[in-house]
N, C-alpha and C positions, 0 to 999 in steps of 0.2 A: 618654504616660507616666503611671503611677499615682501619685497623691498621697495620702499618709496624714496624718491629723491626730488629735491626742489630743482626745477629746470629753469634757468635764467631766461632761456629762449621763449618759453611759454608763460613765464611768471607764475607758475603754480607747481604744487607738489604732484608728482605722477608716479604710478606704479612702473618700476623698471622692467622692461621687456627687451632682451637682447636681440640683435639681428640674427645671430647664428649660435653655434655651440660654444664659441669662445668670445668673451667680451673684449672688444678693442677699446683701449683707453689711451688717450694722448694727453700729456701734461707738459705745459710750457716749462722748460728747464732754465738753468742759469746762464747769464752772460758772464763768461769767466774772465773778467777784467779785474775783479777784486774779490776778497773773501766774502762768503755768504754771511749775512747777518740773520738774527732770529726772526725778523719780519719775513725774509725770504723762506726761512725754514718752516714757517707755519704752513706754507703752501705744500711743501713736500711731506710734512707730517699728515696733512689732510689727504694728500694723494695716497699715502701708504695706508691710512686708516680706511679709506674708501675701498681700496683694493682688498684689504683684509676682510672687510664687511661683505664684499662680493664673494670672496672665497668661502667665508663662513656660511653664506647662503647657497652654496653649491655651485657657484659659477667659476669657470676657468677664465683667467684673465691674461691677455697679452697687453702689456703696458709699454708705452714708448715715451721717453722723455729726451728732448733734444738738448744738445750743448751748443750754445751760441758762442762761437769763437771768431765771428766776423759779422759786420753789417748792422750792428746796433748803434745808431748814431745818437749823439747827446741830446738832440732835439726831436720831439715827435713830428716836427715839421720837415723832417728829412734834411736838416741842415746841421752844421757843426761837425766835429771830429768823430770818427769811429771810436767807440769806447775802448776797444782793444788797442788801437793805435795811440790814443791818449795815455793809457796806462803804460804802454811800452816806452813812450817818449819820456814820461816822468821817471820811470825806473831804469831807463837806459838799458833796456833789454828788447829782444825781438817780440812781436805779438805772439809768436808761436811758443816762445819760452814762457811768457806770462800765462797763456792758455793752459799749457801742460801743468804748470805749478798750481794754478788756482783750481783746475779741474780735479787734480789729485787730492787736494785738500777738501774740496767739496764732497767727493766720494768718501773720504775719511770721516767727514762730519756726518754724512748719512749713516754710516756704519755705527758711529758713536751714539747716535740717537735711535738706533734700532729701526731704521727705515730701510726696508728691503729694496735693493737696487732693481729698477724696472727691467723688464725683459730685454729691451733694446735701448741704448743710449747713444744715438748717432750724433756726430759732430757736423756742424754746418759746412765746414771746409771740405768734408768728404762727400758732399752731395751737391756741389756746384752745377754739374751737368744737368741734374734733374730740375734744378731751379731755372736754368736757362731755357729748358724745353717748355716749362709752364709759361714763362714770360713770352716766348715765341708764340705759343698758342693764344695767349690773351691779345697779342697784337693782331694775329690773323683773324680773330673773332671780333675785332673792333672794340675791345674793352680797354685797350691801352694805347698810348701814344708816346712819341719820342720828343724830348726837348734837348737843349744844349748840354744839360747835366745828367740826363738819365732817361729811363723809361718809367712812365707813371700810369697808374690805374685810374680810369675815369669813373668816379663814383656815380655820376649822373647816368651812366650807361647801365647801371645795375639797379633796377627799380626797388629792390628789397633792401638797399643799403640803409642801415639803421635799425633793422628788425631785432637785433640783440639788445642794443643799448637804448633804443628809443630816440636816437638822434634824428632831428628833422633838418634835412639839407637846406630847405628853403629859409630856415632861420639862422643858418650859419653865415657869419659875416667874414669877409676876407680879412685875414690877419687876426681874427678873434681867438682861434685855437692854435693856429700854426703861423709861422713867419711867412710873409708874402713872397711868392715866387711868381713873377709876372708871366712866365710861360705856362704855369699851371692853369688848367681850364676851370678848376673849382678849388677853393682853399682846402677842401678835405681830400683831394686827390693825393695819393701816396706813392712813394717810390717802390718800384719792383726791382730796378737795377740802377746803380749809380755809376756814372762814368768817372774813372779815377784819374787824378792828376799824376804826373810822372813820378812824384816823390812818395806816392801812397804805397806802403809796403805790401799790403794784402790786396792783390788784384789778379783777375783772370781774364783770359781772352774770351770774347763773346761776339755775336753778330753786330754788336754796337760799339765795338772797340774794347779796350781794356777797362775793367771795372770790377765791381763787387756787388753782391745781392743786397736788396733791402731786407730789413729785419723780418717783415711779415711773410715774405715769400718762402723763407726757410722752413717755417712750420708747415706750410702747405705742402711743400715738396717732401718733407720727411714723413709727415702723417700719411700722405698718399702712398709713398714707397713701402712703408712697413705695415700699414693698416688698411689700405685700399681707399677708394674715393669717398665712401661713406662708412663711418665707424660709430661706435656706441656712445662713448663719453669723452668729453673734453673738459679738463680741469685747468684751474689757474686762479690767480688773485683777482679781486674785483677791479683793480686798477687796469687790468687788461681789457675789460669789457668795452669801453667806448672807442678804443683805437685799435689795439693789436688784434683782438678777437673779432671785432667788427670787420677789419680788413682781411683777416684770414677767411672769413665766411664769403666775402664778396669775391675775392680772387679765386677761391677754390670752386665755388658754385657757378661762377661765370664760365669756368673751363668745362666742368663735367655736366652742368645743368642738372645737378643732383644735390641732395642734402649733404653737408659736410659731416656734422655730428648730430645725433638725435637728442642727446642730453648735454647741457652745458651747466657745469657746477663750479661755483666760485667761493673762495674763502675770503673772510674779512681781513682788515689790516691789523698789524701789531702797532700800537701807538705809544708815543712818549710825550707826555704833557699834551695830550689831545691832538698831536700831530702824527701823521704816518711816519713810521720809522723808514728811513731811506738813506742811501749813500749820498745823494745830492744835498740833503739837508744836514748831513754830518752828525746825525743823532742816533747812529746805529751802534750796535754791539755785535761783534762777530761771535761765532760759536766758541772759538778758542777763548775769547774774553770771558764768556759765561762759565765755561767748563773749568776755568781756573778757580772758581769759587763754589760751583755746584755740581752735583752728579748729573750726568746726561738724562737720567730717568726723571729728575726733578724738572728739567726744562721741558721735556716732552709732556709730562703730566700738566705743567703750568699752561702750555699752549693748547692742551685739550680741555682746559678748565671752563671754557665758554663755548657756546654753540659756534660751529665753524664759520657761519656767515656773519657773526657779530664781531665788531672790533674788540680787541683786548688790550688793556693798558699794561705795559711792562713796567713793573716796579720791583725794587729790591725787597720791599715788604711782602709783596705777592709771592716772590720766589722763596723767601724765608718761611712764609706760612705753609 
């Protein structure tokens, strides 16, 4: 049976043709600094549904979903506190304790919603050496440069930057999307490795001193390690398109000079009062909040009630219905 998917990269619906006998699928996983909310969970229900559809159509699937337990800063401009460190400071626990607790609850949430656990669920902190090697390769190939606070990818060195999101670098204004860093060569340049201050809890030795990885390099390292340089499908929420996924493509393809993923598929937001549900806006409901009033099957069915690429408004009336 022929299976078609909408490919964000080509902006059209395409017949799915795998590279080999087993479909390689990478899905952006949680940053385990706080409990998952239903907006997060829509991405994992979609991931699970797509995998089941592939299986139903006769494909074997190796799925990889990362666990981000370091390196995700508060700002897309590579500034601010690490989300893990901030959560640890507020709760007066170590980042490792926070990560272990939140990750355990996340996998319990997956199970309650009948989401099959991916084949591999690697943690960022277990793959630091692989990240360092990629950063070294980007420096050697001239795609990255060093500043006082870290190693940055030079987007102007990668001519195809913007091919996923349609971003035009010439139209970007300094400080418009990211906070100004005078040592950055372009406002869209992003951190591959951050040099850590002495009081930063999560840090590792590197050729550039003690530090920690940038958020984007983690997915590149783990997808390459477990799926190879080119794999079939990359999933995630639409909010990842203009920054996280665009940066993944740039740094990955700059190293291997090959395609990262052949099909990019993205799910829409869960909204509350026409706003994206998010932890930063404080308008989120965790899975535990919802399952205190509804069966898990109800939430799964509700989130499958609209086309996966369309936004869906969360309301109590909708859940009751």
